[in-house]
DSSP file (Angstrom, degrees, kcal/mol; ACC not computed):
  #  RESIDUE AA STRUCTURE BP1 BP2  ACC     N-H-->O    O-->H-N    N-H-->O    O-->H-N    TCO  KAPPA ALPHA  PHI   PSI    X-CA   Y-CA   Z-CA
    1    1 A M     >        0   0    0      0, 0.0     4,-1.7     0, 0.0     5,-0.1   0.000 360.0 360.0 360.0 -32.1   94.5   86.3   98.4
    2    2 A G  H  >  +     0   0    0      1,-0.2     4,-2.1     2,-0.2     5,-0.2   0.891 360.0  51.6 -65.0 -40.7   97.3   84.1   97.1
    3    3 A R  H  > S+     0   0    0      1,-0.2     4,-2.5     2,-0.2     5,-0.2   0.902 107.6  52.3 -64.8 -40.4   97.1   85.5   93.5
    4    4 A A  H  > S+     0   0    0      1,-0.2     4,-2.3     2,-0.2    -1,-0.2   0.902 109.5  49.6 -63.1 -40.2   97.3   89.1   94.7
    5    5 A N  H  X S+     0   0    0     -4,-1.7     4,-2.1     2,-0.2    -1,-0.2   0.905 110.7  49.7 -66.0 -40.6  100.4   88.3   96.7
    6    6 A E  H  X S+     0   0    0     -4,-2.1     4,-2.1     2,-0.2    -2,-0.2   0.915 111.6  48.5 -63.9 -43.0  102.0   86.6   93.7
    7    7 A R  H  X S+     0   0    0     -4,-2.5     4,-2.5     1,-0.2    -2,-0.2   0.910 110.5  51.3 -63.6 -42.1  101.2   89.5   91.4
    8    8 A K  H  X S+     0   0    0     -4,-2.3     4,-2.4     1,-0.2    -1,-0.2   0.900 109.1  50.6 -62.8 -40.6  102.6   92.0   93.9
    9    9 A Q  H  X S+     0   0    0     -4,-2.1     4,-2.1     2,-0.2    -1,-0.2   0.902 110.6  49.3 -64.5 -40.5  105.8   90.1   94.2
   10   10 A R  H  X S+     0   0    0     -4,-2.1     4,-1.4     2,-0.2    -2,-0.2   0.913 111.3  49.6 -64.3 -42.0  106.2   90.0   90.4
   11   11 A E  H  X S+     0   0    0     -4,-2.5     4,-0.6     1,-0.2    -2,-0.2   0.908 112.1  47.3 -64.6 -41.7  105.6   93.7   90.1
   12   12 A Q  H >< S+     0   0    0     -4,-2.4     3,-0.8     1,-0.2    -1,-0.2   0.873 109.5  53.7 -68.0 -36.0  108.1   94.5   92.8
   13   13 A A  H 3< S+     0   0    0     -4,-2.1    -1,-0.2     1,-0.2    -2,-0.2   0.793 102.6  59.4 -67.8 -27.3  110.7   92.2   91.2
   14   14 A A  H 3< S+     0   0    0     -4,-1.4    -1,-0.2    -3,-0.2    -2,-0.2   0.670  83.4 101.6 -76.7 -16.6  110.2   94.1   87.9
   15   15 A L  S << S-     0   0    0     -3,-0.8    -3,-0.0    -4,-0.6     0, 0.0  -0.399  84.2-107.1 -68.5 144.0  111.3   97.4   89.4
   16   16 A S        -     0   0    0      1,-0.1    -1,-0.1    -2,-0.1    -2,-0.1  -0.478  40.2-107.9 -71.1 141.9  114.8   98.5   88.7
   17   17 A P        -     0   0    0      0, 0.0    -1,-0.1     0, 0.0    -4,-0.0  -0.355  25.4-121.3 -71.6 150.0  117.1   98.1   91.7
   18   18 A I        -     0   0    0      1,-0.1     2,-0.0    -2,-0.1     0, 0.0  -0.759  35.5-104.4 -88.3 132.9  118.4  101.2   93.5
   19   19 A P    >   -     0   0    0      0, 0.0     3,-0.7     0, 0.0    -1,-0.1  -0.343  23.4-147.4 -59.1 134.7  122.1  101.5   93.6
   20   20 A S  T 3  S+     0   0    0      1,-0.2    -2,-0.0     2,-0.1     0, 0.0   0.669  89.5  69.7 -79.7 -16.3  123.4  100.6   97.1
   21   21 A D  T 3  S-     0   0    0      2,-0.1    -1,-0.2     1,-0.1     3,-0.1   0.686  93.3-138.4 -77.9 -15.9  126.3  103.0   97.0
   22   22 A G    <   +     0   0    0     -3,-0.7     2,-0.5     1,-0.2    -2,-0.1   0.584  51.2 144.0  74.2  10.0  124.0  106.1   97.2
   23   23 A I        -     0   0    0      1,-0.0     2,-0.9     2,-0.0    -1,-0.2  -0.716  44.9-144.5 -87.5 127.9  126.0  108.0   94.7
   24   24 A D    >   -     0   0    0     -2,-0.5     3,-1.4     1,-0.2    -1,-0.0  -0.810  11.9-169.8 -91.6 105.3  123.9  110.2   92.4
   25   25 A V  T 3  S+     0   0    0     -2,-0.9    -1,-0.2     1,-0.3    -2,-0.0   0.607  79.5  67.1 -73.7 -10.6  125.7  110.1   89.0
   26   26 A E  T 3  S+     0   0    0      2,-0.0    -1,-0.3    -3,-0.0     2,-0.2   0.476  71.8 116.2 -88.2  -1.7  123.6  112.9   87.6
   27   27 A F    <   -     0   0    0     -3,-1.4     2,-0.5     3,-0.0     3,-0.1  -0.492  45.7-169.0 -70.1 132.5  125.0  115.5   90.0
   28   28 A S    >>  -     0   0    0     -2,-0.2     4,-0.8     1,-0.1     3,-0.6  -0.982  19.4-157.0-126.2 119.9  126.9  118.2   88.1
   29   29 A R  T 34 S+     0   0    0     -2,-0.5     3,-0.4     1,-0.2    -1,-0.1   0.828  96.2  59.5 -63.9 -31.2  129.0  120.7   90.0
   30   30 A E  T 34 S+     0   0    0      1,-0.2    -1,-0.2    -3,-0.1    -3,-0.0   0.839 111.7  39.3 -65.8 -32.0  128.7  123.2   87.1
   31   31 A L  T <4 S+     0   0    0     -3,-0.6    -1,-0.2     2,-0.0    -2,-0.2   0.493  93.2 111.1 -95.3  -4.2  124.9  123.2   87.5
   32   32 A A     <  -     0   0    0     -4,-0.8     2,-0.1    -3,-0.4    -3,-0.0  -0.440  54.1-150.6 -74.8 141.5  124.9  123.1   91.3
   33   33 A D     >  -     0   0    0     -2,-0.1     4,-2.0     1,-0.0     5,-0.2  -0.403  38.3 -85.9 -98.1-176.2  123.7  126.2   93.2
   34   34 A H  H  > S+     0   0    0      1,-0.2     4,-2.2     2,-0.2     5,-0.2   0.880 127.8  52.3 -59.8 -41.3  124.8  127.4   96.6
   35   35 A E  H  > S+     0   0    0      1,-0.2     4,-2.3     2,-0.2    -1,-0.2   0.879 107.7  52.2 -65.1 -37.4  122.3  125.2   98.4
   36   36 A D  H  > S+     0   0    0      2,-0.2     4,-2.2     1,-0.2    -1,-0.2   0.917 110.0  48.4 -63.0 -43.0  123.5  122.1   96.5
   37   37 A L  H  X S+     0   0    0     -4,-2.0     4,-2.1     2,-0.2    -2,-0.2   0.883 110.8  50.6 -66.8 -37.9  127.1  122.8   97.5
   38   38 A E  H  X S+     0   0    0     -4,-2.2     4,-2.5     2,-0.2    -1,-0.2   0.909 109.8  50.7 -64.1 -41.3  126.1  123.3  101.1
   39   39 A A  H  X S+     0   0    0     -4,-2.3     4,-2.4     1,-0.2    -2,-0.2   0.888 108.9  51.5 -64.2 -38.8  124.2  120.0  101.1
   40   40 A Q  H  X S+     0   0    0     -4,-2.2     4,-2.3     2,-0.2    -1,-0.2   0.909 110.3  48.9 -63.5 -41.6  127.2  118.2   99.6
   41   41 A A  H  X S+     0   0    0     -4,-2.1     4,-2.3     2,-0.2    -2,-0.2   0.905 111.6  48.9 -65.5 -41.7  129.4  119.6  102.4
   42   42 A R  H  X S+     0   0    0     -4,-2.5     4,-2.4     2,-0.2    -2,-0.2   0.905 111.4  49.8 -63.7 -40.9  126.9  118.5  105.1
   43   43 A A  H  X S+     0   0    0     -4,-2.4     4,-2.3     2,-0.2    -2,-0.2   0.901 110.6  49.7 -64.9 -40.5  126.7  115.1  103.6
   44   44 A K  H  X S+     0   0    0     -4,-2.3     4,-2.1     2,-0.2    -2,-0.2   0.917 111.4  48.7 -64.9 -42.7  130.5  114.8  103.5
   45   45 A A  H  X S+     0   0    0     -4,-2.3     4,-2.2     1,-0.2    -2,-0.2   0.894 111.3  50.2 -63.9 -39.7  130.8  115.9  107.2
   46   46 A A  H  X S+     0   0    0     -4,-2.4     4,-2.4     2,-0.2    -2,-0.2   0.896 109.0  51.8 -65.8 -39.8  128.1  113.4  108.2
   47   47 A D  H  X S+     0   0    0     -4,-2.3     4,-2.3     2,-0.2    -2,-0.2   0.906 109.7  49.6 -62.2 -41.2  130.0  110.6  106.3
   48   48 A E  H  X S+     0   0    0     -4,-2.1     4,-2.2     2,-0.2    -2,-0.2   0.908 110.9  49.3 -65.3 -41.6  133.2  111.5  108.2
   49   49 A R  H  X S+     0   0    0     -4,-2.2     4,-2.2     1,-0.2    -2,-0.2   0.915 112.2  48.4 -62.6 -42.2  131.4  111.5  111.6
   50   50 A A  H  X S+     0   0    0     -4,-2.4     4,-2.2     1,-0.2    -2,-0.2   0.888 110.3  51.6 -65.5 -38.5  129.8  108.1  110.8
   51   51 A R  H  X S+     0   0    0     -4,-2.3     4,-1.3     2,-0.2    -1,-0.2   0.895 110.1  49.1 -65.3 -40.1  133.2  106.7  109.7
   52   52 A K  H  X S+     0   0    0     -4,-2.2     4,-0.8     1,-0.2    -2,-0.2   0.907 111.7  49.2 -65.5 -41.3  134.8  107.9  113.0
   53   53 A R  H >< S+     0   0    0     -4,-2.2     3,-0.6     1,-0.2    -2,-0.2   0.888 111.2  48.4 -66.4 -39.1  132.0  106.3  115.0
   54   54 A S  H 3< S+     0   0    0     -4,-2.2    -1,-0.2     1,-0.2    -2,-0.2   0.768 109.4  54.6 -73.8 -23.4  132.2  103.0  113.2
   55   55 A G  H 3<        0   0    0     -4,-1.3    -1,-0.2     1,-0.2    -2,-0.2   0.637 360.0 360.0 -82.4 -14.8  136.0  102.9  113.7
   56   56 A E    <<        0   0    0     -4,-0.8    -1,-0.2    -3,-0.6    -2,-0.1   0.477 360.0 360.0 -77.4 360.0  135.9  103.4  117.5
C-alpha cells in the first residue's frame, strides 16, 4: 500500500499547476458568440457582488 501511495503522489506532482488567478488567456472576444459574452457579463457581476460582500 505504501508504494501505491508514493507513485500516486509522484504522478500528481508531475501534473502542471492550474493558474490560481482563474483567467483564461485563450479567450478571444473576436471569436466569442452571444452566449460567451453573456457568461462574461454574469461572471463580472458575480465578481463585483463578491467584492462588495468581502468589503463589508
